[in-house]
C-alpha positions as protocol buffer text, in pm:
chain_id: "A"
residue {
  index: 1
  type: UNK
  ca { x: -1058 y: -3120 z: -1408 }
}
residue {
  index: 2
  type: UNK
  ca { x: -910 y: -2970 z: -1089 }
}
residue {
  index: 3
  type: UNK
  ca { x: -548 y: -3041 z: -1000 }
}
residue {
  index: 4
  type: UNK
  ca { x: -493 y: -3010 z: -623 }
}
residue {
  index: 5
  type: UNK
  ca { x: -154 y: -2851 z: -574 }
}
residue {
  index: 6
  type: UNK
  ca { x: -148 y: -2828 z: -201 }
}
residue {
  index: 7
  type: UNK
  ca { x: -355 y: -2861 z: 120 }
}
residue {
  index: 8
  type: UNK
  ca { x: -261 y: -2701 z: 454 }
}
residue {
  index: 9
  type: UNK
  ca { x: -468 y: -2709 z: 773 }
}
residue {
  index: 10
  type: UNK
  ca { x: -515 y: -2367 z: 930 }
}
residue {
  index: 11
  type: UNK
  ca { x: -745 y: -2217 z: 1195 }
}
residue {
  index: 12
  type: UNK
  ca { x: -934 y: -2547 z: 1208 }
}
residue {
  index: 13
  type: UNK
  ca { x: -1007 y: -2537 z: 835 }
}
residue {
  index: 14
  type: UNK
  ca { x: -812 y: -2600 z: 524 }
}
residue {
  index: 15
  type: UNK
  ca { x: -630 y: -2382 z: 272 }
}
residue {
  index: 16
  type: UNK
  ca { x: -600 y: -2549 z: -66 }
}
residue {
  index: 17
  type: UNK
  ca { x: -446 y: -2450 z: -406 }
}
residue {
  index: 18
  type: UNK
  ca { x: -570 y: -2568 z: -729 }
}
residue {
  index: 19
  type: UNK
  ca { x: -503 y: -2538 z: -1104 }
}
residue {
  index: 20
  type: UNK
  ca { x: -731 y: -2605 z: -1395 }
}
residue {
  index: 21
  type: UNK
  ca { x: -752 y: -2528 z: -1761 }
}
residue {
  index: 22
  type: UNK
  ca { x: -978 y: -2232 z: -1810 }
}
residue {
  index: 23
  type: UNK
  ca { x: -1236 y: -2199 z: -2092 }
}
residue {
  index: 24
  type: UNK
  ca { x: -1238 y: -1819 z: -2040 }
}
residue {
  index: 25
  type: UNK
  ca { x: -871 y: -1752 z: -2048 }
}
residue {
  index: 26
  type: UNK
  ca { x: -767 y: -2047 z: -2264 }
}
residue {
  index: 27
  type: UNK
  ca { x: -474 y: -2130 z: -2042 }
}
residue {
  index: 28
  type: UNK
  ca { x: -403 y: -2295 z: -1697 }
}
residue {
  index: 29
  type: UNK
  ca { x: -535 y: -2094 z: -1412 }
}
residue {
  index: 30
  type: UNK
  ca { x: -461 y: -2122 z: -1034 }
}
residue {
  index: 31
  type: UNK
  ca { x: -681 y: -2027 z: -737 }
}
residue {
  index: 32
  type: UNK
  ca { x: -667 y: -2076 z: -369 }
}
residue {
  index: 33
  type: UNK
  ca { x: -970 y: -2162 z: -144 }
}
residue {
  index: 34
  type: UNK
  ca { x: -1001 y: -2157 z: 244 }
}
residue {
  index: 35
  type: UNK
  ca { x: -1276 y: -2383 z: 377 }
}
residue {
  index: 36
  type: UNK
  ca { x: -1374 y: -2308 z: 732 }
}
residue {
  index: 37
  type: UNK
  ca { x: -1409 y: -2595 z: 987 }
}
residue {
  index: 38
  type: UNK
  ca { x: -1730 y: -2789 z: 961 }
}
residue {
  index: 39
  type: UNK
  ca { x: -1783 y: -2711 z: 588 }
}
residue {
  index: 40
  type: UNK
  ca { x: -1935 y: -3027 z: 435 }
}
residue {
  index: 41
  type: UNK
  ca { x: -2196 y: -3140 z: 171 }
}
residue {
  index: 42
  type: UNK
  ca { x: -2447 y: -3143 z: 459 }
}
residue {
  index: 43
  type: UNK
  ca { x: -2322 y: -2797 z: 594 }
}
residue {
  index: 44
  type: UNK
  ca { x: -2245 y: -2578 z: 298 }
}
residue {
  index: 45
  type: UNK
  ca { x: -2104 y: -2228 z: 361 }
}
residue {
  index: 46
  type: UNK
  ca { x: -2116 y: -1896 z: 172 }
}
residue {
  index: 47
  type: UNK
  ca { x: -1813 y: -1769 z: -19 }
}
residue {
  index: 48
  type: UNK
  ca { x: -1622 y: -1436 z: -17 }
}
residue {
  index: 49
  type: UNK
  ca { x: -1431 y: -1392 z: -349 }
}
residue {
  index: 50
  type: UNK
  ca { x: -1112 y: -1191 z: -313 }
}
residue {
  index: 51
  type: UNK
  ca { x: -948 y: -1011 z: -604 }
}
residue {
  index: 52
  type: UNK
  ca { x: -585 y: -908 z: -562 }
}
residue {
  index: 53
  type: UNK
  ca { x: -385 y: -616 z: -697 }
}
residue {
  index: 54
  type: UNK
  ca { x: -112 y: -551 z: -955 }
}
residue {
  index: 55
  type: UNK
  ca { x: 176 y: -810 z: -946 }
}
residue {
  index: 56
  type: UNK
  ca { x: -11 y: -1040 z: -703 }
}
residue {
  index: 57
  type: UNK
  ca { x: -117 y: -1401 z: -744 }
}
residue {
  index: 58
  type: UNK
  ca { x: -360 y: -1611 z: -545 }
}
residue {
  index: 59
  type: UNK
  ca { x: -102 y: -1625 z: -266 }
}
residue {
  index: 60
  type: UNK
  ca { x: -63 y: -1267 z: -140 }
}
residue {
  index: 61
  type: UNK
  ca { x: -397 y: -1242 z: 39 }
}
residue {
  index: 62
  type: UNK
  ca { x: -394 y: -1603 z: 174 }
}
residue {
  index: 63
  type: UNK
  ca { x: -45 y: -1560 z: 324 }
}
residue {
  index: 64
  type: UNK
  ca { x: -56 y: -1193 z: 442 }
}
residue {
  index: 65
  type: UNK
  ca { x: -402 y: -1094 z: 523 }
}
residue {
  index: 66
  type: UNK
  ca { x: -450 y: -1292 z: 842 }
}
residue {
  index: 67
  type: UNK
  ca { x: -819 y: -1365 z: 750 }
}
residue {
  index: 68
  type: UNK
  ca { x: -843 y: -1736 z: 846 }
}
residue {
  index: 69
  type: UNK
  ca { x: -928 y: -1709 z: 1213 }
}
residue {
  index: 70
  type: UNK
  ca { x: -1218 y: -1472 z: 1159 }
}
residue {
  index: 71
  type: UNK
  ca { x: -1340 y: -1656 z: 852 }
}
residue {
  index: 72
  type: UNK
  ca { x: -1328 y: -1977 z: 1051 }
}
residue {
  index: 73
  type: UNK
  ca { x: -1531 y: -1822 z: 1323 }
}
residue {
  index: 74
  type: UNK
  ca { x: -1789 y: -1685 z: 1094 }
}
residue {
  index: 75
  type: UNK
  ca { x: -1810 y: -1995 z: 875 }
}
residue {
  index: 76
  type: UNK
  ca { x: -1716 y: -1821 z: 544 }
}
residue {
  index: 77
  type: UNK
  ca { x: -1515 y: -1979 z: 268 }
}
residue {
  index: 78
  type: UNK
  ca { x: -1271 y: -1747 z: 83 }
}
residue {
  index: 79
  type: UNK
  ca { x: -1172 y: -1803 z: -287 }
}
residue {
  index: 80
  type: UNK
  ca { x: -873 y: -1609 z: -433 }
}
residue {
  index: 81
  type: UNK
  ca { x: -810 y: -1639 z: -812 }
}
residue {
  index: 82
  type: UNK
  ca { x: -494 y: -1529 z: -981 }
}
residue {
  index: 83
  type: UNK
  ca { x: -494 y: -1175 z: -1121 }
}
residue {
  index: 84
  type: UNK
  ca { x: -440 y: -1261 z: -1485 }
}
residue {
  index: 85
  type: UNK
  ca { x: -390 y: -1528 z: -1732 }
}
residue {
  index: 86
  type: UNK
  ca { x: -24 y: -1671 z: -1735 }
}
residue {
  index: 87
  type: UNK
  ca { x: 207 y: -1883 z: -1942 }
}
residue {
  index: 88
  type: UNK
  ca { x: 457 y: -1866 z: -2228 }
}
residue {
  index: 89
  type: UNK
  ca { x: 174 y: -1838 z: -2478 }
}
residue {
  index: 90
  type: UNK
  ca { x: 4 y: -1559 z: -2293 }
}
residue {
  index: 91
  type: UNK
  ca { x: 100 y: -1206 z: -2431 }
}
residue {
  index: 92
  type: UNK
  ca { x: 298 y: -998 z: -2178 }
}
residue {
  index: 93
  type: UNK
  ca { x: 487 y: -670 z: -2135 }
}
residue {
  index: 94
  type: UNK
  ca { x: 788 y: -599 z: -1925 }
}
residue {
  index: 95
  type: UNK
  ca { x: 581 y: -387 z: -1707 }
}
residue {
  index: 96
  type: UNK
  ca { x: 434 y: -421 z: -1357 }
}
residue {
  index: 97
  type: UNK
  ca { x: 108 y: -251 z: -1440 }
}
residue {
  index: 98
  type: UNK
  ca { x: 18 y: -419 z: -1768 }
}
residue {
  index: 99
  type: UNK
  ca { x: 10 y: -777 z: -1902 }
}
residue {
  index: 100
  type: UNK
  ca { x: 58 y: -1083 z: -1674 }
}
residue {
  index: 101
  type: UNK
  ca { x: -27 y: -992 z: -1317 }
}
residue {
  index: 102
  type: UNK
  ca { x: -229 y: -707 z: -1435 }
}
residue {
  index: 103
  type: UNK
  ca { x: -557 y: -845 z: -1602 }
}
residue {
  index: 104
  type: UNK
  ca { x: -776 y: -561 z: -1455 }
}
residue {
  index: 105
  type: UNK
  ca { x: -1067 y: -804 z: -1437 }
}
residue {
  index: 106
  type: UNK
  ca { x: -1197 y: -705 z: -1783 }
}
residue {
  index: 107
  type: UNK
  ca { x: -1261 y: -887 z: -2115 }
}
residue {
  index: 108
  type: UNK
  ca { x: -1007 y: -765 z: -2369 }
}
residue {
  index: 109
  type: UNK
  ca { x: -1129 y: -668 z: -2710 }
}
residue {
  index: 110
  type: UNK
  ca { x: -790 y: -586 z: -2870 }
}
residue {
  index: 111
  type: UNK
  ca { x: -536 y: -834 z: -3027 }
}
residue {
  index: 112
  type: UNK
  ca { x: -322 y: -989 z: -2901 }
}
residue {
  index: 113
  type: UNK
  ca { x: -476 y: -974 z: -2554 }
}
residue {
  index: 114
  type: UNK
  ca { x: -841 y: -1073 z: -2640 }
}
residue {
  index: 115
  type: UNK
  ca { x: -767 y: -1453 z: -2647 }
}
residue {
  index: 116
  type: UNK
  ca { x: -646 y: -1479 z: -2301 }
}
residue {
  index: 117
  type: UNK
  ca { x: -731 y: -1161 z: -2101 }
}
residue {
  index: 118
  type: UNK
  ca { x: -1100 y: -1250 z: -2017 }
}
residue {
  index: 119
  type: UNK
  ca { x: -1070 y: -1214 z: -1640 }
}
residue {
  index: 120
  type: UNK
  ca { x: -1416 y: -1070 z: -1616 }
}
residue {
  index: 121
  type: UNK
  ca { x: -1587 y: -1383 z: -1750 }
}
residue {
  index: 122
  type: UNK
  ca { x: -1350 y: -1592 z: -1545 }
}
residue {
  index: 123
  type: UNK
  ca { x: -1438 y: -1436 z: -1206 }
}
residue {
  index: 124
  type: UNK
  ca { x: -1809 y: -1371 z: -1276 }
}
residue {
  index: 125
  type: UNK
  ca { x: -1905 y: -1698 z: -1443 }
}
residue {
  index: 126
  type: UNK
  ca { x: -1640 y: -1973 z: -1470 }
}
residue {
  index: 127
  type: UNK
  ca { x: -1488 y: -1963 z: -1127 }
}
residue {
  index: 128
  type: UNK
  ca { x: -1807 y: -1955 z: -912 }
}
residue {
  index: 129
  type: UNK
  ca { x: -1956 y: -2231 z: -1130 }
}
residue {
  index: 130
  type: UNK
  ca { x: -1641 y: -2439 z: -1066 }
}
residue {
  index: 131
  type: UNK
  ca { x: -1635 y: -2361 z: -685 }
}
residue {
  index: 132
  type: UNK
  ca { x: -2008 y: -2454 z: -643 }
}
residue {
  index: 133
  type: UNK
  ca { x: -1964 y: -2773 z: -838 }
}
residue {
  index: 134
  type: UNK
  ca { x: -1660 y: -2914 z: -650 }
}
residue {
  index: 135
  type: UNK
  ca { x: -1666 y: -2760 z: -300 }
}
residue {
  index: 136
  type: UNK
  ca { x: -1916 y: -2767 z: -2 }
}
residue {
  index: 137
  type: UNK
  ca { x: -2041 y: -2407 z: -59 }
}
residue {
  index: 138
  type: UNK
  ca { x: -2386 y: -2241 z: -121 }
}
residue {
  index: 139
  type: UNK
  ca { x: -2456 y: -2002 z: -411 }
}
residue {
  index: 140
  type: UNK
  ca { x: -2449 y: -1700 z: -178 }
}
residue {
  index: 141
  type: UNK
  ca { x: -2146 y: -1490 z: -238 }
}
residue {
  index: 142
  type: UNK
  ca { x: -1977 y: -1160 z: -162 }
}
residue {
  index: 143
  type: UNK
  ca { x: -1680 y: -990 z: -333 }
}
residue {
  index: 144
  type: UNK
  ca { x: -1389 y: -787 z: -205 }
}
residue {
  index: 145
  type: UNK
  ca { x: -1049 y: -690 z: -327 }
}
residue {
  index: 146
  type: UNK
  ca { x: -748 y: -463 z: -302 }
}
residue {
  index: 147
  type: UNK
  ca { x: -616 y: -190 z: -541 }
}
residue {
  index: 148
  type: UNK
  ca { x: -666 y: -326 z: -896 }
}
residue {
  index: 149
  type: UNK
  ca { x: -871 y: -609 z: -726 }
}
residue {
  index: 150
  type: UNK
  ca { x: -1068 y: -340 z: -540 }
}
residue {
  index: 151
  type: UNK
  ca { x: -1152 y: -202 z: -877 }
}
residue {
  index: 152
  type: UNK
  ca { x: -1254 y: -543 z: -998 }
}
residue {
  index: 153
  type: UNK
  ca { x: -1468 y: -613 z: -684 }
}
residue {
  index: 154
  type: UNK
  ca { x: -1659 y: -280 z: -713 }
}
residue {
  index: 155
  type: UNK
  ca { x: -1701 y: -295 z: -1081 }
}
residue {
  index: 156
  type: UNK
  ca { x: -1812 y: -661 z: -1089 }
}
residue {
  index: 157
  type: UNK
  ca { x: -2065 y: -608 z: -809 }
}
residue {
  index: 158
  type: UNK
  ca { x: -2202 y: -286 z: -979 }
}
residue {
  index: 159
  type: UNK
  ca { x: -2251 y: -487 z: -1306 }
}
residue {
  index: 160
  type: UNK
  ca { x: -2390 y: -801 z: -1143 }
}
residue {
  index: 161
  type: UNK
  ca { x: -2584 y: -684 z: -830 }
}
residue {
  index: 162
  type: UNK
  ca { x: -2809 y: -982 z: -817 }
}
residue {
  index: 163
  type: UNK
  ca { x: -2508 y: -1219 z: -791 }
}
residue {
  index: 164
  type: UNK
  ca { x: -2357 y: -1075 z: -469 }
}
residue {
  index: 165
  type: UNK
  ca { x: -2486 y: -999 z: -127 }
}
residue {
  index: 166
  type: UNK
  ca { x: -2245 y: -717 z: -64 }
}
residue {
  index: 167
  type: UNK
  ca { x: -1913 y: -577 z: -179 }
}
residue {
  index: 168
  type: UNK
  ca { x: -1621 y: -416 z: -8 }
}
residue {
  index: 169
  type: UNK
  ca { x: -1266 y: -298 z: -112 }
}
residue {
  index: 170
  type: UNK
  ca { x: -935 y: -191 z: 32 }
}
residue {
  index: 171
  type: UNK
  ca { x: -762 y: 105 z: -146 }
}
residue {
  index: 172
  type: UNK
  ca { x: -943 y: 40 z: -479 }
}
residue {
  index: 173
  type: UNK
  ca { x: -888 y: 208 z: -813 }
}
residue {
  index: 174
  type: UNK
  ca { x: -1229 y: 374 z: -817 }
}
residue {
  index: 175
  type: UNK
  ca { x: -1225 y: 565 z: -1145 }
}
residue {
  index: 176
  type: UNK
  ca { x: -989 y: 384 z: -1382 }
}
residue {
  index: 177
  type: UNK
  ca { x: -1072 y: 599 z: -1684 }
}
residue {
  index: 178
  type: UNK
  ca { x: -937 y: 899 z: -1490 }
}
residue {
  index: 179
  type: UNK
  ca { x: -609 y: 751 z: -1368 }
}
residue {
  index: 180
  type: UNK
  ca { x: -280 y: 648 z: -1521 }
}
residue {
  index: 181
  type: UNK
  ca { x: -307 y: 273 z: -1433 }
}
residue {
  index: 182
  type: UNK
  ca { x: -649 y: 250 z: -1574 }
}
residue {
  index: 183
  type: UNK
  ca { x: -583 y: 455 z: -1889 }
}
residue {
  index: 184
  type: UNK
  ca { x: -276 y: 251 z: -1973 }
}
residue {
  index: 185
  type: UNK
  ca { x: -456 y: -82 z: -1918 }
}
residue {
  index: 186
  type: UNK
  ca { x: -787 y: 11 z: -2087 }
}
residue {
  index: 187
  type: UNK
  ca { x: -624 y: 163 z: -2399 }
}
residue {
  index: 188
  type: UNK
  ca { x: -436 y: -145 z: -2469 }
}
residue {
  index: 189
  type: UNK
  ca { x: -700 y: -414 z: -2361 }
}
residue {
  index: 190
  type: UNK
  ca { x: -1005 y: -219 z: -2498 }
}
residue {
  index: 191
  type: UNK
  ca { x: -875 y: 21 z: -2757 }
}
residue {
  index: 192
  type: UNK
  ca { x: -953 y: 389 z: -2804 }
}
residue {
  index: 193
  type: UNK
  ca { x: -1332 y: 368 z: -2783 }
}
residue {
  index: 194
  type: UNK
  ca { x: -1384 y: 519 z: -2439 }
}
residue {
  index: 195
  type: UNK
  ca { x: -1749 y: 424 z: -2428 }
}
residue {
  index: 196
  type: UNK
  ca { x: -1615 y: 65 z: -2385 }
}
residue {
  index: 197
  type: UNK
  ca { x: -1398 y: 185 z: -2094 }
}
residue {
  index: 198
  type: UNK
  ca { x: -1709 y: 301 z: -1899 }
}
residue {
  index: 199
  type: UNK
  ca { x: -1834 y: -51 z: -1883 }
}
residue {
  index: 200
  type: UNK
  ca { x: -1546 y: -120 z: -1639 }
}
residue {
  index: 201
  type: UNK
  ca { x: -1534 y: 209 z: -1442 }
}
residue {
  index: 202
  type: UNK
  ca { x: -1709 y: 201 z: -1093 }
}
residue {
  index: 203
  type: UNK
  ca { x: -1790 y: 568 z: -1118 }
}
residue {
  index: 204
  type: UNK
  ca { x: -1956 y: 547 z: -1449 }
}
residue {
  index: 205
  type: UNK
  ca { x: -2142 y: 223 z: -1343 }
}
residue {
  index: 206
  type: UNK
  ca { x: -2268 y: 366 z: -1025 }
}
residue {
  index: 207
  type: UNK
  ca { x: -2416 y: 665 z: -1204 }
}
residue {
  index: 208
  type: UNK
  ca { x: -2645 y: 416 z: -1377 }
}
residue {
  index: 209
  type: UNK
  ca { x: -2718 y: 178 z: -1099 }
}
residue {
  index: 210
  type: UNK
  ca { x: -3087 y: 107 z: -1036 }
}
residue {
  index: 211
  type: UNK
  ca { x: -3202 y: 195 z: -689 }
}
residue {
  index: 212
  type: UNK
  ca { x: -3357 y: -150 z: -633 }
}
residue {
  index: 213
  type: UNK
  ca { x: -3026 y: -309 z: -710 }
}
residue {
  index: 214
  type: UNK
  ca { x: -2805 y: -111 z: -471 }
}
residue {
  index: 215
  type: UNK
  ca { x: -2562 y: -329 z: -272 }
}
residue {
  index: 216
  type: UNK
  ca { x: -2416 y: -259 z: 73 }
}
residue {
  index: 217
  type: UNK
  ca { x: -2064 y: -124 z: -9 }
}
residue {
  index: 218
  type: UNK
  ca { x: -1770 y: -64 z: 215 }
}
residue {
  index: 219
  type: UNK
  ca { x: -1432 y: 92 z: 125 }
}
residue {
  index: 220
  type: UNK
  ca { x: -1134 y: 124 z: 359 }
}
residue {
  index: 221
  type: UNK
  ca { x: -848 y: 359 z: 262 }
}
residue {
  index: 222
  type: UNK
  ca { x: -524 y: 470 z: 429 }
}
residue {
  index: 223
  type: UNK
  ca { x: -444 y: 840 z: 414 }
}
residue {
  index: 224
  type: UNK
  ca { x: -70 y: 770 z: 389 }
}
residue {
  index: 225
  type: UNK
  ca { x: -125 y: 551 z: 71 }
}
residue {
  index: 226
  type: UNK
  ca { x: 128 y: 685 z: -184 }
}
residue {
  index: 227
  type: UNK
  ca { x: -119 y: 603 z: -474 }
}
residue {
  index: 228
  type: UNK
  ca { x: -417 y: 776 z: -312 }
}
residue {
  index: 229
  type: UNK
  ca { x: -426 y: 1105 z: -509 }
}
residue {
  index: 230
  type: UNK
  ca { x: -302 y: 1008 z: -853 }
}
residue {
  index: 231
  type: UNK
  ca { x: -450 y: 653 z: -890 }
}
residue {
  index: 232
  type: UNK
  ca { x: -714 y: 564 z: -649 }
}
residue {
  index: 233
  type: UNK
  ca { x: -929 y: 885 z: -615 }
}
residue {
  index: 234
  type: UNK
  ca { x: -1196 y: 757 z: -365 }
}
residue {
  index: 235
  type: UNK
  ca { x: -1352 y: 1104 z: -361 }
}
residue {
  index: 236
  type: UNK
  ca { x: -1464 y: 1051 z: -722 }
}
residue {
  index: 237
  type: UNK
  ca { x: -1667 y: 759 z: -622 }
}
residue {
  index: 238
  type: UNK
  ca { x: -1810 y: 912 z: -296 }
}
residue {
  index: 239
  type: UNK
  ca { x: -1923 y: 1214 z: -504 }
}
residue {
  index: 240
  type: UNK
  ca { x: -2117 y: 984 z: -730 }
}
residue {
  index: 241
  type: UNK
  ca { x: -2262 y: 790 z: -434 }
}
residue {
  index: 242
  type: UNK
  ca { x: -2386 y: 1123 z: -297 }
}
residue {
  index: 243
  type: UNK
  ca { x: -2552 y: 1201 z: -627 }
}
residue {
  index: 244
  type: UNK
  ca { x: -2743 y: 880 z: -655 }
}
residue {
  index: 245
  type: UNK
  ca { x: -2777 y: 809 z: -281 }
}
residue {
  index: 246
  type: UNK
  ca { x: -2583 y: 485 z: -306 }
}
residue {
  index: 247
  type: UNK
  ca { x: -2516 y: 303 z: 26 }
}
residue {
  index: 248
  type: UNK
  ca { x: -2140 y: 343 z: 24 }
}
residue {
  index: 249
  type: UNK
  ca { x: -1941 y: 377 z: 348 }
}
residue {
  index: 250
  type: UNK
  ca { x: -1578 y: 505 z: 309 }
}
residue {
  index: 251
  type: UNK
  ca { x: -1350 y: 480 z: 600 }
}
residue {
  index: 252
  type: UNK
  ca { x: -1032 y: 672 z: 598 }
}
residue {
  index: 253
  type: UNK
  ca { x: -756 y: 561 z: 825 }
}
residue {
  index: 254
  type: UNK
  ca { x: -479 y: 798 z: 940 }
}
residue {
  index: 255
  type: UNK
  ca { x: -128 y: 674 z: 888 }
}
residue {
  index: 256
  type: UNK
  ca { x: -200 y: 353 z: 688 }
}
residue {
  index: 257
  type: UNK
  ca { x: -30 y: 277 z: 351 }
}
residue {
  index: 258
  type: UNK
  ca { x: -117 y: 64 z: 52 }
}
residue {
  index: 259
  type: UNK
  ca { x: 28 y: -260 z: 189 }
}
residue {
  index: 260
  type: UNK
  ca { x: -103 y: -581 z: 350 }
}
residue {
  index: 261
  type: UNK
  ca { x: -12 y: -440 z: 689 }
}
residue {
  index: 262
  type: UNK
  ca { x: -314 y: -216 z: 628 }
}
residue {
  index: 263
  type: UNK
  ca { x: -544 y: -486 z: 490 }
}
residue {
  index: 264
  type: UNK
  ca { x: -457 y: -720 z: 799 }
}
residue {
  index: 265
  type: UNK
  ca { x: -550 y: -446 z: 1032 }
}
residue {
  index: 266
  type: UNK
  ca { x: -914 y: -427 z: 908 }
}
residue {
  index: 267
  type: UNK
  ca { x: -988 y: -765 z: 738 }
}
residue {
  index: 268
  type: UNK
  ca { x: -1187 y: -880 z: 1033 }
}
residue {
  index: 269
  type: UNK
  ca { x: -1428 y: -585 z: 991 }
}
residue {
  index: 270
  type: UNK
  ca { x: -1474 y: -663 z: 621 }
}
residue {
  index: 271
  type: UNK
  ca { x: -1551 y: -1021 z: 702 }
}
residue {
  index: 272
  type: UNK
  ca { x: -1803 y: -924 z: 972 }
}
residue {
  index: 273
  type: UNK
  ca { x: -1962 y: -666 z: 724 }
}
residue {
  index: 274
  type: UNK
  ca { x: -2014 y: -941 z: 459 }
}
residue {
  index: 275
  type: UNK
  ca { x: -2139 y: -1189 z: 721 }
}
residue {
  index: 276
  type: UNK
  ca { x: -2433 y: -960 z: 804 }
}
residue {
  index: 277
  type: UNK
  ca { x: -2558 y: -1000 z: 441 }
}
residue {
  index: 278
  type: UNK
  ca { x: -2433 y: -1352 z: 354 }
}
residue {
  index: 279
  type: UNK
  ca { x: -2648 y: -1499 z: 657 }
}
residue {
  index: 280
  type: UNK
  ca { x: -2967 y: -1337 z: 540 }
}
């Protein structure tokens, strides 16, 4: 059962917000969808799933990225889920980088988080099934994201290469088992068994990727990003990509930081990148 919270016309299409009770996270979840002009049951369109970063909701990308004009021109729908389960019954911490707003797109195994923090199942299975059932879209999908959501996009694509045409990220956490954000989240969501952590780490997953399942991958990163050295570590992922010959393009941009000013500057290129593969 979908509850339509809002509907706003933009760039000839529609931005809509919905809530529903999730079977993955066992709580109400909210998502936003942009439907380009002309999308209908007789003219279904492909979907780009966007995963947002720490402290974000479904609203940050939709309000700040400036993606609608290009998505409308290309005929791509965009779906932005929330970044975690939420609500009074959902365990939380008074911390921006753990708990509500910081689901890290994994399935938690440790109490008390394992009941609700199943964002991996939500993004990979439940949400696409819901979108394809209720909206005029095809089953062709790409995935992208920013920061923690960039981690989610890369990790999910590497684990599910047959489900996506392509993957991209802005300023992603590329190697969470080797940075403070990832270590804090993984230790509490997944426990001390670091072999479990590797299941959600893009560097570890890329090492094991099968050549016949490689996906086109694009990363854009600002060199003035204050999280670059300690948290994001794109060089770790490019080193693995070189080892296994993975088709990763990393674009470094002088002067850009971690904000949506950066994302809005290059979102058109990401949409065009995905369109190349979505239309095949």
